[in-house]
C-alpha positions, 0 to 999 in steps of 0.5 A: 656738122660743120660750115666750114672745113677744119679738122679740130671738130668745132665750128670755129676756133679763135684766139682771145686775150688771156692774163697770161698772153693769148688763149685759144677757144673753140666755139660752136655746136658740138653736143645734141641733147635727147630734147633737141628732136629737130636737130636729131631729125635732120641728123637722121634725114642727112645720114649723119652719125651721132655718138655717145657722150659719157656721163660718168666719171670726173670732168676736167675743165683744162685751162692755161695752155699745154704747160699748165698743171691739171688738177682733179 
């Protein structure tokens, strides 16, 4: 759910100083867990959709921008 129109799928994006200059970070609520019953009820009441989250496989945390190497 968004409070502002954006195409990134996040609530807000901002730039933060980093060792290599500036990194762009996305902040805000993105996932809803099965124990968050109140928000799940609100999603249902508003007629919104949820999507399954994959939990099998490798997880990758990408840091350093588009030119950075990714290690698994």
